[in-house]
C-alpha positions in Angstrom: 42.2 53.5 85.0 42.6 51.3 82.0 42.7 53.0 78.7 40.8 51.3 75.9 42.7 49.5 73.2 42.8 50.9 69.8 41.4 49.3 66.7 43.3 50.7 63.7 41.3 51.0 60.5 43.5 51.0 57.3 42.9 52.7 54.0 42.2 49.3 52.5 39.6 48.7 55.3 37.9 52.0 54.4 37.9 51.1 50.7 36.1 47.8 51.5 33.7 49.6 53.8 32.8 52.2 51.2 32.2 49.4 48.6 29.8 47.7 51.1 27.8 50.9 51.7 27.5 51.5 47.9 26.4 47.9 47.3 23.9 48.2 50.2 22.1 51.2 48.8 22.2 49.8 45.2 20.6 46.6 46.5 17.9 48.8 48.1 17.2 50.2 44.6 18.0 53.7 46.0 20.7 55.9 44.5 21.4 59.2 46.2 21.6 62.4 44.2 24.1 63.8 46.7 26.3 62.3 49.3 26.8 64.5 52.3 29.7 63.9 54.7 29.5 65.0 58.3 32.6 66.9 59.1 35.0 65.6 60.2 34.7 61.9 60.2 32.2 61.6 57.4 33.9 64.0 55.0 36.5 61.6 53.5 34.1 58.6 53.1 31.6 60.9 51.4 34.2 62.3 49.0 35.5 58.8 48.3 31.9 57.6 47.5 31.5 60.6 45.2 34.7 59.8 43.4 33.8 56.1 43.1 30.2 56.7 41.9 30.2 60.1 40.2 27.5 61.3 42.6 27.7 64.9 43.8 29.2 65.4 47.3 28.8 68.0 49.9 29.6 68.4 53.6 27.8 69.6 56.8 29.4 70.5 60.1 28.0 68.8 63.2 30.0 67.5 66.1 29.6 66.7 69.7 32.2 66.7 72.4 31.3 66.2 76.0 27.6 66.4 75.1 27.9 69.9 73.7 27.1 70.6 70.0 29.9 72.5 68.5 27.9 73.9 65.5 24.4 74.7 66.7 22.6 75.0 63.3 22.7 73.2 60.0 22.9 75.6 57.0 19.5 76.6 55.6 20.7 75.7 52.1 21.2 72.1 53.3 17.7 72.0 55.0 16.1 73.5 51.9 17.8 70.8 49.7 16.4 68.1 52.0 12.9 69.6 52.1 12.2 71.1 48.7 14.6 69.9 46.0 13.4 66.3 45.7 17.0 65.2 45.8 17.8 61.9 47.5 20.3 62.8 50.2 22.7 60.3 51.8 24.3 61.5 55.0 27.5 59.7 55.7 29.5 59.3 59.0 32.6 57.3 59.7 31.0 55.7 62.8 27.6 55.8 64.4 29.0 55.6 67.8 26.7 57.1 70.5 24.3 58.3 67.8 24.1 61.8 69.2 25.4 63.5 66.0 23.0 61.7 63.7 20.1 62.2 66.0 20.8 66.0 66.2 21.1 66.2 62.4 17.8 64.3 61.9 16.1 66.5 64.5 17.3 69.6 62.8 16.0 68.4 59.4 12.6 67.5 60.9 12.3 70.8 62.9 12.8 72.7 59.6 9.9 70.8 58.0 8.2 67.7 59.5 8.5 65.6 56.3 11.8 67.2 55.1 13.7 63.9 55.7 11.5 61.8 53.4 14.3 61.6 50.8 17.1 61.4 53.4 19.0 58.3 54.3 21.9 57.7 56.7 25.0 55.6 56.3 28.1 54.8 58.4 31.2 52.8 57.8 30.8 51.4 61.3 27.7 51.0 63.4 27.9 50.6 67.1 25.0 48.4 68.2 24.3 50.3 71.5 24.0 53.6 69.5 20.9 55.7 70.3 20.5 56.4 66.6 18.4 53.6 65.2 17.5 55.0 61.7 20.8 54.0 60.1 19.9 52.7 56.6 23.3 51.5 55.5 26.4 50.3 57.3 29.6 48.4 56.3 30.4 46.9 59.6 28.7 46.3 63.0 30.6 46.6 66.3 29.5 46.5 69.9 31.5 48.9 72.1 29.7 47.5 75.2 31.5 44.2 74.6 34.7 45.6 73.0 35.3 49.3 73.9 38.3 49.7 71.6 38.9 53.2 70.4 38.3 53.1 66.6 41.1 55.0 64.8 40.5 55.8 61.1 43.5 56.6 58.9 42.6 60.3 58.7 42.8 60.5 62.5 46.5 59.6 62.6 
């Protein structure tokens, strides 16, 4: 069996990608009140965005491995923030790969209250075109793992 090649993402690449996401939401006339990184891959980009912009940052834990969710519930405090605070929430991932994590997060928010995600938007540094999650609002780079199945390695994964 062939192992996929690796595409190494550098810290300089991440810096450029974060700038692109920030420019994208500013061009959309939408500034988040809080940037929420999905642990693990979205935590560093979210904190970096926060440091760059002065916007508050937070994290949530949601990860899938072998189609099993590792953390079966989002914190009620996060769901309340989405539903009741009026805060504009930007949820950040490093890569929208299969889309399973972001779909699960979106479903959890909507299950809490049907219109709870009215002020929630989603961003990823990299968006895999075949992803099942199609509600991504902001991305820095588009890839297609059906054409090039390279394993994306971000600097915090080394």
